[in-house]
Backbone atoms as SQL, in Angstrom:
CREATE TABLE atoms (id INTEGER PRIMARY KEY, chain TEXT, resi INTEGER, resn TEXT, atom TEXT, x REAL, y REAL, z REAL);
INSERT INTO atoms VALUES
  (1, 'A', 1, 'MET', 'N', 108.393, 163.363, 82.480),
  (2, 'A', 1, 'MET', 'CA', 109.480, 162.311, 82.148),
  (3, 'A', 1, 'MET', 'C', 109.342, 160.733, 82.301),
  (4, 'A', 2, 'SER', 'N', 109.948, 160.230, 81.394),
  (5, 'A', 2, 'SER', 'CA', 109.872, 159.045, 81.095),
  (6, 'A', 2, 'SER', 'C', 111.312, 158.469, 81.308),
  (7, 'A', 3, 'GLY', 'N', 110.740, 157.094, 81.693),
  (8, 'A', 3, 'GLY', 'CA', 112.362, 155.937, 82.472),
  (9, 'A', 3, 'GLY', 'C', 113.215, 155.790, 81.602),
  (10, 'A', 4, 'TRP', 'N', 114.081, 155.116, 82.349),
  (11, 'A', 4, 'TRP', 'CA', 115.565, 155.444, 81.422),
  (12, 'A', 4, 'TRP', 'C', 116.005, 153.847, 81.970),
  (13, 'A', 5, 'PHE', 'N', 116.940, 153.210, 81.032),
  (14, 'A', 5, 'PHE', 'CA', 117.774, 152.109, 81.553),
  (15, 'A', 5, 'PHE', 'C', 119.069, 152.362, 81.524),
  (16, 'A', 6, 'GLU', 'N', 119.469, 151.959, 82.774),
  (17, 'A', 6, 'GLU', 'CA', 120.816, 152.312, 83.331),
  (18, 'A', 6, 'GLU', 'C', 122.073, 150.939, 83.496),
  (19, 'A', 7, 'LEU', 'N', 122.999, 150.947, 82.273),
  (20, 'A', 7, 'LEU', 'CA', 123.969, 149.787, 82.477),
  (21, 'A', 7, 'LEU', 'C', 125.127, 150.197, 83.056),
  (22, 'A', 8, 'SER', 'N', 125.324, 149.350, 83.729),
  (23, 'A', 8, 'SER', 'CA', 126.617, 149.684, 84.725),
  (24, 'A', 8, 'SER', 'C', 127.652, 147.948, 84.733),
  (25, 'A', 9, 'LYS', 'N', 128.845, 148.147, 85.064),
  (26, 'A', 9, 'LYS', 'CA', 129.821, 147.397, 85.219),
  (27, 'A', 9, 'LYS', 'C', 130.174, 147.102, 86.660),
  (28, 'A', 10, 'SER', 'N', 130.137, 146.108, 87.138),
  (29, 'A', 10, 'SER', 'CA', 130.603, 145.750, 88.643),
  (30, 'A', 10, 'SER', 'C', 132.165, 145.641, 88.673),
  (31, 'A', 11, 'SER', 'N', 132.112, 145.403, 90.394),
  (32, 'A', 11, 'SER', 'CA', 133.844, 145.478, 90.384),
  (33, 'A', 11, 'SER', 'C', 134.010, 144.465, 90.187),
  (34, 'A', 12, 'ASP', 'N', 133.109, 143.180, 90.007),
  (35, 'A', 12, 'ASP', 'CA', 134.463, 142.233, 89.532),
  (36, 'A', 12, 'ASP', 'C', 133.761, 141.855, 87.957),
  (37, 'A', 13, 'ASN', 'N', 133.955, 143.198, 87.241),
  (38, 'A', 13, 'ASN', 'CA', 133.456, 143.099, 85.337),
  (39, 'A', 13, 'ASN', 'C', 132.502, 142.666, 85.113),
  (40, 'A', 14, 'GLN', 'N', 131.150, 142.157, 86.146),
  (41, 'A', 14, 'GLN', 'CA', 130.221, 142.013, 85.955),
  (42, 'A', 14, 'GLN', 'C', 128.817, 142.911, 85.412),
  (43, 'A', 15, 'PHE', 'N', 128.294, 142.956, 84.493),
  (44, 'A', 15, 'PHE', 'CA', 127.017, 144.131, 83.848),
  (45, 'A', 15, 'PHE', 'C', 125.785, 143.576, 84.689),
  (46, 'A', 16, 'ARG', 'N', 125.288, 144.741, 85.115),
  (47, 'A', 16, 'ARG', 'CA', 124.048, 144.530, 85.329),
  (48, 'A', 16, 'ARG', 'C', 123.152, 146.084, 84.896),
  (49, 'A', 17, 'PHE', 'N', 121.635, 146.114, 84.922),
  (50, 'A', 17, 'PHE', 'CA', 121.103, 147.056, 84.620),
  (51, 'A', 17, 'PHE', 'C', 119.943, 147.471, 85.287),
  (52, 'A', 18, 'VAL', 'N', 119.482, 148.676, 85.791),
  (53, 'A', 18, 'VAL', 'CA', 118.404, 148.847, 86.319),
  (54, 'A', 18, 'VAL', 'C', 117.359, 149.682, 85.609),
  (55, 'A', 19, 'LEU', 'N', 115.877, 149.748, 85.884),
  (56, 'A', 19, 'LEU', 'CA', 115.150, 150.333, 84.954),
  (57, 'A', 19, 'LEU', 'C', 115.018, 151.594, 85.988),
  (58, 'A', 20, 'LYS', 'N', 115.061, 152.740, 85.904),
  (59, 'A', 20, 'LYS', 'CA', 114.362, 153.638, 86.745),
  (60, 'A', 20, 'LYS', 'C', 113.375, 154.712, 86.158),
  (61, 'A', 21, 'ALA', 'N', 112.601, 155.015, 86.752),
  (62, 'A', 21, 'ALA', 'CA', 111.002, 155.817, 87.081),
  (63, 'A', 21, 'ALA', 'C', 111.619, 157.381, 86.149),
  (64, 'A', 22, 'GLY', 'N', 110.667, 157.837, 85.461),
  (65, 'A', 22, 'GLY', 'CA', 111.359, 159.420, 85.391),
  (66, 'A', 22, 'GLY', 'C', 111.756, 160.134, 86.618),
  (67, 'A', 23, 'ASN', 'N', 111.702, 159.934, 87.882),
  (68, 'A', 23, 'ASN', 'CA', 112.228, 160.638, 88.942),
  (69, 'A', 23, 'ASN', 'C', 113.053, 160.100, 89.343),
  (70, 'A', 24, 'GLY', 'N', 113.653, 159.006, 88.324),
  (71, 'A', 24, 'GLY', 'CA', 114.956, 158.798, 89.304),
  (72, 'A', 24, 'GLY', 'C', 115.181, 157.694, 90.181),
  (73, 'A', 25, 'GLU', 'N', 113.366, 156.976, 90.350),
  (74, 'A', 25, 'GLU', 'CA', 114.037, 156.294, 91.356),
  (75, 'A', 25, 'GLU', 'C', 114.037, 154.578, 90.530),
  (76, 'A', 26, 'ILE', 'N', 114.782, 153.628, 91.206),
  (77, 'A', 26, 'ILE', 'CA', 114.724, 152.614, 90.651),
  (78, 'A', 26, 'ILE', 'C', 113.736, 151.598, 90.769),
  (79, 'A', 27, 'ILE', 'N', 113.129, 151.006, 89.789),
  (80, 'A', 27, 'ILE', 'CA', 112.068, 150.220, 89.861),
  (81, 'A', 27, 'ILE', 'C', 112.756, 148.681, 89.402),
  (82, 'A', 28, 'LEU', 'N', 113.660, 148.554, 88.891),
  (83, 'A', 28, 'LEU', 'CA', 113.766, 147.096, 88.617),
  (84, 'A', 28, 'LEU', 'C', 115.213, 147.194, 88.803),
  (85, 'A', 29, 'THR', 'N', 115.708, 145.430, 88.961),
  (86, 'A', 29, 'THR', 'CA', 117.155, 145.628, 89.187),
  (87, 'A', 29, 'THR', 'C', 117.570, 144.341, 88.460),
  (88, 'A', 30, 'SER', 'N', 118.296, 144.422, 87.567),
  (89, 'A', 30, 'SER', 'CA', 118.785, 142.931, 86.706),
  (90, 'A', 30, 'SER', 'C', 119.892, 141.822, 87.460),
  (91, 'A', 31, 'GLU', 'N', 119.662, 140.626, 87.544),
  (92, 'A', 31, 'GLU', 'CA', 120.842, 140.043, 87.914),
  (93, 'A', 31, 'GLU', 'C', 122.050, 140.377, 87.213),
  (94, 'A', 32, 'LEU', 'N', 123.588, 139.797, 87.394),
  (95, 'A', 32, 'LEU', 'CA', 124.524, 140.176, 86.829),
  (96, 'A', 32, 'LEU', 'C', 124.526, 139.337, 85.982),
  (97, 'A', 33, 'TYR', 'N', 125.679, 139.794, 84.972),
  (98, 'A', 33, 'TYR', 'CA', 125.315, 138.989, 83.703),
  (99, 'A', 33, 'TYR', 'C', 126.913, 139.120, 83.147),
  (100, 'A', 34, 'THR', 'N', 127.732, 138.102, 82.773),
  (101, 'A', 34, 'THR', 'CA', 129.061, 138.307, 82.653),
  (102, 'A', 34, 'THR', 'C', 129.159, 139.002, 80.968),
  (103, 'A', 35, 'THR', 'N', 128.756, 139.162, 80.138),
  (104, 'A', 35, 'THR', 'CA', 128.851, 139.983, 79.183),
  (105, 'A', 35, 'THR', 'C', 127.871, 141.337, 79.070),
  (106, 'A', 36, 'LYS', 'N', 128.553, 142.190, 78.746),
  (107, 'A', 36, 'LYS', 'CA', 127.423, 143.480, 78.384),
  (108, 'A', 36, 'LYS', 'C', 126.517, 143.345, 77.369),
  (109, 'A', 37, 'SER', 'N', 126.871, 142.225, 76.349),
  (110, 'A', 37, 'SER', 'CA', 125.721, 142.189, 75.434),
  (111, 'A', 37, 'SER', 'C', 124.797, 141.254, 75.899),
  (112, 'A', 38, 'ALA', 'N', 125.248, 140.237, 77.135),
  (113, 'A', 38, 'ALA', 'CA', 124.061, 139.278, 77.580),
  (114, 'A', 38, 'ALA', 'C', 123.081, 140.573, 78.223),
  (115, 'A', 39, 'ALA', 'N', 123.542, 141.737, 78.912),
  (116, 'A', 39, 'ALA', 'CA', 122.647, 142.564, 79.337),
  (117, 'A', 39, 'ALA', 'C', 121.662, 143.197, 78.712),
  (118, 'A', 40, 'GLU', 'N', 122.794, 143.638, 77.772),
  (119, 'A', 40, 'GLU', 'CA', 121.691, 144.403, 76.806),
  (120, 'A', 40, 'GLU', 'C', 120.718, 143.584, 76.072),
  (121, 'A', 41, 'ASN', 'N', 120.618, 142.398, 76.103),
  (122, 'A', 41, 'ASN', 'CA', 119.505, 141.312, 75.948),
  (123, 'A', 41, 'ASN', 'C', 118.514, 141.498, 77.189),
  (124, 'A', 42, 'GLY', 'N', 118.936, 141.615, 78.203),
  (125, 'A', 42, 'GLY', 'CA', 117.882, 141.281, 79.222),
  (126, 'A', 42, 'GLY', 'C', 117.030, 142.528, 79.219),
  (127, 'A', 43, 'ILE', 'N', 117.780, 143.629, 78.669),
  (128, 'A', 43, 'ILE', 'CA', 117.154, 145.074, 78.744),
  (129, 'A', 43, 'ILE', 'C', 116.174, 144.983, 77.377),
  (130, 'A', 44, 'ALA', 'N', 116.563, 144.383, 76.323),
  (131, 'A', 44, 'ALA', 'CA', 115.441, 144.314, 75.636),
  (132, 'A', 44, 'ALA', 'C', 114.629, 143.311, 75.902),
  (133, 'A', 45, 'SER', 'N', 114.475, 142.122, 76.267),
  (134, 'A', 45, 'SER', 'CA', 113.925, 141.278, 77.093),
  (135, 'A', 45, 'SER', 'C', 112.518, 142.452, 78.133),
  (136, 'A', 46, 'VAL', 'N', 113.167, 143.165, 79.040),
  (137, 'A', 46, 'VAL', 'CA', 112.490, 144.120, 79.505),
  (138, 'A', 46, 'VAL', 'C', 111.432, 145.222, 78.714),
  (139, 'A', 47, 'GLN', 'N', 112.168, 145.378, 77.679),
  (140, 'A', 47, 'GLN', 'CA', 111.075, 146.009, 76.668),
  (141, 'A', 47, 'GLN', 'C', 109.684, 145.342, 76.102),
  (142, 'A', 48, 'THR', 'N', 110.407, 144.366, 76.036),
  (143, 'A', 48, 'THR', 'CA', 109.258, 142.963, 75.315),
  (144, 'A', 48, 'THR', 'C', 108.331, 142.926, 76.354),
  (145, 'A', 49, 'ASN', 'N', 108.896, 142.178, 77.471),
  (146, 'A', 49, 'ASN', 'CA', 107.934, 141.476, 78.340),
  (147, 'A', 49, 'ASN', 'C', 106.922, 142.423, 79.220),
  (148, 'A', 50, 'SER', 'N', 107.848, 143.753, 79.840),
  (149, 'A', 50, 'SER', 'CA', 106.896, 144.680, 80.611),
  (150, 'A', 50, 'SER', 'C', 105.410, 145.075, 80.247),
  (151, 'A', 51, 'PRO', 'N', 105.120, 145.006, 79.240),
  (152, 'A', 51, 'PRO', 'CA', 103.521, 145.667, 79.084),
  (153, 'A', 51, 'PRO', 'C', 102.746, 144.132, 79.560),
  (154, 'A', 52, 'HIS', 'N', 103.107, 143.035, 79.765),
  (155, 'A', 52, 'HIS', 'CA', 102.074, 141.866, 80.022),
  (156, 'A', 52, 'HIS', 'C', 101.810, 141.719, 81.245),
  (157, 'A', 53, 'GLY', 'N', 101.191, 141.676, 81.703),
  (158, 'A', 53, 'GLY', 'CA', 100.727, 141.733, 83.343),
  (159, 'A', 53, 'GLY', 'C', 101.013, 140.254, 83.583),
  (160, 'A', 54, 'GLU', 'N', 100.687, 139.321, 83.109),
  (161, 'A', 54, 'GLU', 'CA', 101.059, 137.930, 83.525),
  (162, 'A', 54, 'GLU', 'C', 102.582, 137.564, 83.774),
  (163, 'A', 55, 'ARG', 'N', 103.662, 138.336, 83.139),
  (164, 'A', 55, 'ARG', 'CA', 104.484, 137.887, 83.431),
  (165, 'A', 55, 'ARG', 'C', 105.212, 138.398, 84.862),
  (166, 'A', 56, 'TYR', 'N', 104.485, 139.332, 85.220),
  (167, 'A', 56, 'TYR', 'CA', 105.064, 140.085, 86.612),
  (168, 'A', 56, 'TYR', 'C', 104.285, 138.764, 87.975),
  (169, 'A', 57, 'ASP', 'N', 105.301, 138.587, 88.573),
  (170, 'A', 57, 'ASP', 'CA', 105.441, 136.913, 89.752),
  (171, 'A', 57, 'ASP', 'C', 105.404, 138.438, 91.029),
  (172, 'A', 58, 'SER', 'N', 104.110, 138.499, 91.879),
  (173, 'A', 58, 'SER', 'CA', 104.029, 138.981, 92.923),
  (174, 'A', 58, 'SER', 'C', 104.550, 138.055, 94.193),
  (175, 'A', 59, 'LYS', 'N', 105.444, 138.201, 95.241),
  (176, 'A', 59, 'LYS', 'CA', 105.909, 137.829, 96.020),
  (177, 'A', 59, 'LYS', 'C', 105.806, 138.690, 97.485),
  (178, 'A', 60, 'THR', 'N', 106.010, 137.771, 98.337),
  (179, 'A', 60, 'THR', 'CA', 106.230, 137.986, 99.862),
  (180, 'A', 60, 'THR', 'C', 107.698, 137.639, 100.458),
  (181, 'A', 61, 'SER', 'N', 108.246, 138.181, 100.984),
  (182, 'A', 61, 'SER', 'CA', 109.659, 137.804, 101.366),
  (183, 'A', 61, 'SER', 'C', 109.539, 137.168, 103.008),
  (184, 'A', 62, 'SER', 'N', 110.709, 136.565, 103.393),
  (185, 'A', 62, 'SER', 'CA', 110.723, 136.100, 104.651),
  (186, 'A', 62, 'SER', 'C', 110.329, 137.249, 105.950),
  (187, 'A', 63, 'ASN', 'N', 110.612, 138.212, 105.282),
  (188, 'A', 63, 'ASN', 'CA', 110.710, 139.266, 106.390),
  (189, 'A', 63, 'ASN', 'C', 109.022, 140.146, 106.339),
  (190, 'A', 64, 'GLY', 'N', 108.219, 139.427, 105.354),
  (191, 'A', 64, 'GLY', 'CA', 106.986, 140.227, 105.308),
  (192, 'A', 64, 'GLY', 'C', 106.751, 141.690, 104.352),
  (193, 'A', 65, 'LYS', 'N', 108.077, 141.690, 103.687),
  (194, 'A', 65, 'LYS', 'CA', 108.186, 142.804, 102.777),
  (195, 'A', 65, 'LYS', 'C', 107.083, 142.217, 101.625),
  (196, 'A', 66, 'PHE', 'N', 106.641, 143.203, 100.380),
  (197, 'A', 66, 'PHE', 'CA', 106.141, 142.641, 99.464),
  (198, 'A', 66, 'PHE', 'C', 106.843, 143.090, 98.226),
  (199, 'A', 67, 'TYR', 'N', 107.584, 142.304, 97.447),
  (200, 'A', 67, 'TYR', 'CA', 108.547, 142.477, 96.028),
  (201, 'A', 67, 'TYR', 'C', 107.302, 141.718, 94.722),
  (202, 'A', 68, 'PHE', 'N', 108.132, 142.124, 93.180),
  (203, 'A', 68, 'PHE', 'CA', 107.937, 141.352, 92.418),
  (204, 'A', 68, 'PHE', 'C', 108.881, 141.266, 91.263),
  (205, 'A', 69, 'ASN', 'N', 108.916, 139.825, 90.684),
  (206, 'A', 69, 'ASN', 'CA', 109.882, 139.760, 89.631),
  (207, 'A', 69, 'ASN', 'C', 109.160, 139.726, 88.252),
  (208, 'A', 70, 'LEU', 'N', 110.124, 140.435, 87.272),
  (209, 'A', 70, 'LEU', 'CA', 109.147, 140.287, 85.889),
  (210, 'A', 70, 'LEU', 'C', 110.322, 139.127, 85.357),
  (211, 'A', 71, 'LYS', 'N', 109.117, 138.606, 84.525),
  (212, 'A', 71, 'LYS', 'CA', 109.414, 137.343, 84.030),
  (213, 'A', 71, 'LYS', 'C', 109.520, 137.205, 82.282),
  (214, 'A', 72, 'ALA', 'N', 110.467, 136.581, 81.713),
  (215, 'A', 72, 'ALA', 'CA', 110.740, 136.378, 80.283),
  (216, 'A', 72, 'ALA', 'C', 109.306, 135.310, 80.027),
  (217, 'A', 73, 'ALA', 'N', 108.760, 135.100, 78.947),
  (218, 'A', 73, 'ALA', 'CA', 108.299, 133.837, 78.500),
  (219, 'A', 73, 'ALA', 'C', 108.658, 132.598, 78.931),
  (220, 'A', 74, 'ASN', 'N', 109.908, 132.478, 78.971),
  (221, 'A', 74, 'ASN', 'CA', 110.208, 131.136, 79.386),
  (222, 'A', 74, 'ASN', 'C', 110.745, 131.177, 81.009),
  (223, 'A', 75, 'HIS', 'N', 109.886, 131.945, 81.621),
  (224, 'A', 75, 'HIS', 'CA', 109.785, 132.074, 83.297),
  (225, 'A', 75, 'HIS', 'C', 110.993, 132.189, 83.760),
  (226, 'A', 76, 'GLN', 'N', 112.208, 132.991, 82.898),
  (227, 'A', 76, 'GLN', 'CA', 113.133, 133.296, 83.803),
  (228, 'A', 76, 'GLN', 'C', 113.278, 134.403, 84.242),
  (229, 'A', 77, 'ILE', 'N', 113.899, 134.994, 85.317),
  (230, 'A', 77, 'ILE', 'CA', 113.544, 136.335, 85.656),
  (231, 'A', 77, 'ILE', 'C', 114.680, 137.411, 85.280),
  (232, 'A', 78, 'ILE', 'N', 113.904, 138.157, 84.545),
  (233, 'A', 78, 'ILE', 'CA', 114.671, 139.447, 84.295),
  (234, 'A', 78, 'ILE', 'C', 115.130, 140.346, 84.849),
  (235, 'A', 79, 'GLY', 'N', 114.152, 140.595, 86.105),
  (236, 'A', 79, 'GLY', 'CA', 114.792, 141.629, 86.567),
  (237, 'A', 79, 'GLY', 'C', 114.008, 141.503, 88.354),
  (238, 'A', 80, 'THR', 'N', 114.369, 142.047, 89.311),
  (239, 'A', 80, 'THR', 'CA', 113.249, 141.807, 90.697),
  (240, 'A', 80, 'THR', 'C', 113.159, 143.777, 90.928),
  (241, 'A', 81, 'SER', 'N', 112.407, 144.010, 91.697),
  (242, 'A', 81, 'SER', 'CA', 111.931, 145.298, 92.336),
  (243, 'A', 81, 'SER', 'C', 112.195, 145.299, 93.512),
  (244, 'A', 82, 'GLN', 'N', 112.264, 146.532, 94.187),
  (245, 'A', 82, 'GLN', 'CA', 112.642, 146.673, 95.629),
  (246, 'A', 82, 'GLN', 'C', 111.804, 146.378, 96.579),
  (247, 'A', 83, 'MET', 'N', 111.795, 146.157, 97.834),
  (248, 'A', 83, 'MET', 'CA', 110.973, 145.238, 99.100),
  (249, 'A', 83, 'MET', 'C', 109.919, 146.473, 99.050),
  (250, 'A', 84, 'TYR', 'N', 108.693, 146.699, 98.968),
  (251, 'A', 84, 'TYR', 'CA', 107.362, 147.436, 99.543),
  (252, 'A', 84, 'TYR', 'C', 106.995, 147.126, 100.394),
  (253, 'A', 85, 'ALA', 'N', 106.341, 148.002, 101.547),
  (254, 'A', 85, 'ALA', 'CA', 105.890, 147.675, 103.220),
  (255, 'A', 85, 'ALA', 'C', 104.289, 147.594, 102.744),
  (256, 'A', 86, 'SER', 'N', 103.877, 147.912, 101.602),
  (257, 'A', 86, 'SER', 'CA', 102.154, 147.146, 101.505),
  (258, 'A', 86, 'SER', 'C', 102.330, 146.329, 99.688),
  (259, 'A', 87, 'THR', 'N', 101.120, 145.534, 99.668),
  (260, 'A', 87, 'THR', 'CA', 101.188, 145.150, 98.474),
  (261, 'A', 87, 'THR', 'C', 99.919, 146.139, 97.760),
  (262, 'A', 88, 'GLN', 'N', 99.854, 147.317, 97.944),
  (263, 'A', 88, 'GLN', 'CA', 99.330, 148.109, 97.227),
  (264, 'A', 88, 'GLN', 'C', 100.488, 148.859, 96.772),
  (265, 'A', 89, 'SER', 'N', 101.622, 149.484, 97.677),
  (266, 'A', 89, 'SER', 'CA', 103.033, 149.764, 96.886),
  (267, 'A', 89, 'SER', 'C', 103.437, 148.834, 95.905),
  (268, 'A', 90, 'ARG', 'N', 103.422, 147.406, 96.067),
  (269, 'A', 90, 'ARG', 'CA', 104.041, 146.600, 95.188),
  (270, 'A', 90, 'ARG', 'C', 103.381, 147.126, 93.942),
  (271, 'A', 91, 'GLU', 'N', 102.202, 147.080, 93.888),
  (272, 'A', 91, 'GLU', 'CA', 101.441, 147.233, 92.573),
  (273, 'A', 91, 'GLU', 'C', 101.160, 148.354, 91.821),
  (274, 'A', 92, 'THR', 'N', 101.461, 149.491, 92.549),
  (275, 'A', 92, 'THR', 'CA', 102.174, 150.764, 92.162),
  (276, 'A', 92, 'THR', 'C', 103.696, 150.594, 91.428),
  (277, 'A', 93, 'GLY', 'N', 104.427, 150.240, 92.201),
  (278, 'A', 93, 'GLY', 'CA', 105.646, 149.351, 91.257),
  (279, 'A', 93, 'GLY', 'C', 105.361, 148.414, 90.107),
  (280, 'A', 94, 'ILE', 'N', 104.607, 147.841, 90.294),
  (281, 'A', 94, 'ILE', 'CA', 104.123, 146.817, 88.620),
  (282, 'A', 94, 'ILE', 'C', 103.843, 148.128, 87.556),
  (283, 'A', 95, 'ALA', 'N', 103.050, 148.835, 88.271),
  (284, 'A', 95, 'ALA', 'CA', 102.468, 150.071, 87.222),
  (285, 'A', 95, 'ALA', 'C', 103.395, 150.955, 86.672),
  (286, 'A', 96, 'SER', 'N', 104.315, 151.187, 87.569),
  (287, 'A', 96, 'SER', 'CA', 105.409, 151.891, 87.054),
  (288, 'A', 96, 'SER', 'C', 106.137, 151.416, 85.665),
  (289, 'A', 97, 'VAL', 'N', 106.547, 149.938, 86.365),
  (290, 'A', 97, 'VAL', 'CA', 107.792, 148.992, 85.512),
  (291, 'A', 97, 'VAL', 'C', 106.742, 148.915, 84.140),
  (292, 'A', 98, 'LYS', 'N', 105.062, 148.668, 83.750),
  (293, 'A', 98, 'LYS', 'CA', 105.009, 148.988, 82.688),
  (294, 'A', 98, 'LYS', 'C', 104.596, 150.020, 81.893),
  (295, 'A', 99, 'ASN', 'N', 104.831, 151.043, 82.603),
  (296, 'A', 99, 'ASN', 'CA', 104.268, 152.418, 82.006),
  (297, 'A', 99, 'ASN', 'C', 105.941, 152.735, 81.539),
  (298, 'A', 100, 'ASN', 'N', 106.972, 152.492, 81.901),
  (299, 'A', 100, 'ASN', 'CA', 108.421, 152.668, 81.914),
  (300, 'A', 100, 'ASN', 'C', 109.441, 151.525, 81.184),
  (301, 'A', 101, 'GLY', 'N', 108.709, 150.398, 81.296),
  (302, 'A', 101, 'GLY', 'CA', 109.641, 149.397, 80.873),
  (303, 'A', 101, 'GLY', 'C', 110.129, 149.307, 79.391),
  (304, 'A', 102, 'SER', 'N', 109.193, 149.807, 78.567),
  (305, 'A', 102, 'SER', 'CA', 109.373, 149.938, 76.948),
  (306, 'A', 102, 'SER', 'C', 110.499, 151.242, 76.446),
  (307, 'A', 103, 'SER', 'N', 110.857, 152.050, 77.616),
  (308, 'A', 103, 'SER', 'CA', 111.759, 152.795, 77.311),
  (309, 'A', 103, 'SER', 'C', 113.161, 152.385, 76.146),
  (310, 'A', 104, 'HIS', 'N', 113.409, 153.139, 75.829),
  (311, 'A', 104, 'HIS', 'CA', 114.354, 152.980, 74.165),
  (312, 'A', 104, 'HIS', 'C', 115.521, 153.954, 74.737),
  (313, 'A', 105, 'THR', 'N', 115.459, 154.257, 75.881),
  (314, 'A', 105, 'THR', 'CA', 116.677, 155.201, 76.342),
  (315, 'A', 105, 'THR', 'C', 117.507, 154.547, 77.507),
  (316, 'A', 106, 'ILE', 'N', 118.789, 154.226, 77.176),
  (317, 'A', 106, 'ILE', 'CA', 120.132, 153.138, 77.642),
  (318, 'A', 106, 'ILE', 'C', 121.246, 154.451, 78.269),
  (319, 'A', 107, 'LYS', 'N', 121.241, 154.820, 79.579),
  (320, 'A', 107, 'LYS', 'CA', 122.628, 155.083, 79.780),
  (321, 'A', 107, 'LYS', 'C', 123.978, 154.414, 80.243),
  (322, 'A', 108, 'ASP', 'N', 124.564, 154.234, 79.265),
  (323, 'A', 108, 'ASP', 'CA', 125.968, 153.303, 79.441),
  (324, 'A', 108, 'ASP', 'C', 126.738, 153.606, 80.355),
  (325, 'A', 109, 'ASN', 'N', 127.164, 153.565, 81.800),
  (326, 'A', 109, 'ASN', 'CA', 127.368, 153.928, 82.550),
  (327, 'A', 109, 'ASN', 'C', 129.005, 152.870, 82.544),
  (328, 'A', 110, 'SER', 'N', 128.999, 151.536, 81.814),
  (329, 'A', 110, 'SER', 'CA', 129.825, 150.662, 82.140),
  (330, 'A', 110, 'SER', 'C', 131.142, 150.980, 81.480);
């Protein structure tokens, strides 16, 4: 089963999306957007940028965990991964976003 996007509305009336892998695990989380259309544009940006390896920025947090950001061509962050215990797990996460980020399935929970 391939992945999908879930669009939701926060308690303060902002919107966010997550990208889920085929097993239902969240592999990328967006920032908060003030409008639904802006969040939908963020999903479109993931669909466009996720296949490109150079758009992934591998990072290490202050607590030593590993994560990545997916960036658009203008270098703005589109989404952030979960924290991983190893660099190999982070690379597996990037591969999962590459494989699932082009999904056109959007579950609107807003």
